[in-house]
C-alpha positions in Angstrom: 165.1 158.3 153.3 167.3 155.5 151.9 165.6 152.7 150.1 166.3 149.3 151.6 167.4 147.9 148.2 170.4 150.3 148.2 171.8 148.9 151.5 174.9 146.8 150.9 175.3 145.9 154.6 172.8 145.4 157.3 172.8 148.5 159.5 175.2 148.2 162.4 174.3 148.5 166.0 175.5 152.2 166.0 173.0 153.0 163.2 175.7 153.2 160.4 174.6 152.0 157.0 176.8 151.4 153.9 175.1 152.3 150.6 176.0 151.4 147.1 175.9 154.5 144.8 176.1 154.0 141.0 174.7 155.7 137.9 171.1 154.9 139.0 171.2 156.8 142.2 174.2 159.2 142.2 171.9 162.2 142.0 170.2 161.3 145.3 173.4 160.8 147.2 175.9 163.2 145.6 174.9 166.3 147.7 175.6 164.4 150.9 178.9 162.9 149.7 180.3 165.9 147.9 182.1 167.5 150.9 183.9 164.3 151.7 185.0 163.8 148.1 186.3 167.4 147.9 188.3 166.8 151.1 189.9 163.6 149.6 190.6 165.3 146.2 192.6 168.0 148.0 195.3 165.3 148.5 195.0 163.6 145.1 197.7 165.6 143.3 195.1 166.7 140.8 194.4 163.2 139.5 190.6 163.7 139.6 188.2 166.6 139.8 184.7 166.5 141.3 183.4 166.4 137.7 185.6 163.4 136.9 184.3 161.5 140.0 180.7 162.4 139.3 180.9 161.4 135.7 182.6 158.1 136.5 180.0 157.2 139.0 177.2 158.4 136.7 178.4 156.1 133.9 179.1 153.2 136.2 182.9 153.4 135.7 183.2 153.9 139.4 181.0 153.2 142.4 180.7 155.1 145.7 180.1 153.6 149.1 178.9 156.3 151.5 178.5 155.5 155.1 175.3 157.0 156.6 174.5 157.8 160.2 170.9 158.7 159.8 170.7 161.3 157.0 174.4 162.4 157.4 177.3 160.9 155.4 180.2 160.2 157.8 182.5 158.5 155.3 182.9 157.8 151.6 184.8 155.2 149.7 185.0 155.4 145.9 186.2 152.5 143.9 186.6 151.1 140.4 186.9 147.7 138.9 190.3 147.3 137.2 191.0 144.5 134.8 194.7 143.6 134.5 195.9 141.0 132.0 195.9 138.3 134.6 193.7 139.5 137.4 190.7 141.7 138.3 190.7 144.1 141.2 188.4 146.4 143.0 190.6 149.5 143.4 189.8 152.1 146.1 190.6 155.6 144.9 189.0 157.5 147.7 188.6 156.5 151.3 187.7 159.4 153.7 185.6 160.1 156.7 185.4 160.7 160.4 185.6 158.3 163.3 187.0 155.5 161.1 186.9 152.8 163.8 183.1 153.0 163.5 183.0 152.3 159.7 186.2 150.6 158.8 184.5 147.1 159.1 182.5 148.0 156.0 185.6 147.3 153.9 184.6 143.7 154.2 181.4 144.5 152.4 183.3 146.3 149.6 185.5 143.2 149.3 182.3 141.1 148.9 181.1 143.6 146.3 184.3 143.0 144.4 184.2 139.2 144.7 180.6 139.3 143.3 182.0 141.0 140.2 184.8 138.6 139.7 187.6 140.4 141.5 190.4 138.4 142.9 191.9 141.3 144.9 191.3 144.6 146.5 193.8 147.5 146.3 193.9 151.1 147.5 195.8 154.2 146.7 196.4 155.5 150.2 198.4 157.9 152.3 201.1 156.3 154.5 198.9 156.3 157.6 196.5 153.8 156.1 199.3 151.1 156.2 198.9 150.9 160.0 195.1 150.9 159.8 194.9 148.2 157.2 197.3 145.9 158.9 196.0 142.7 157.2 196.8 144.2 153.8 200.2 143.8 152.1 202.3 146.8 151.2 203.5 145.8 147.7 204.5 149.1 146.2 205.1 152.8 147.0 204.0 155.6 144.7 206.6 158.2 143.8 205.5 161.3 141.9 206.9 164.4 140.6 205.1 167.3 138.9 206.4 168.2 135.4 
């Protein structure tokens, strides 16, 4: 079972728990997170592979935030700290799961995680549907891409 020290957020009334996964505990959580990460990577235009994400978490270049319902992972967020010349951000590169209304409030905890590490903002690479869900976020850019 999960160690209490791994919990980032107090368990919610519906028994969901947000856990911080980094290089120290990725091996424990990876098997339960992997299917969700595969699902997210299918829409990433090949930016990352499973090996890339695992390596980045293992070396503390990224951090994962799985949401557990008992022993089952029901959602995963993967983020990295990005340092721009004038600002530091926690940047979400994967956010995927089921029944998002049950776990979306955990973004507040990810924001706190970023603040504790000196971040002044949170940003996310997201599909268009997230714009409606994250209504208190500002849409500042769009991403255009073309395979070469």
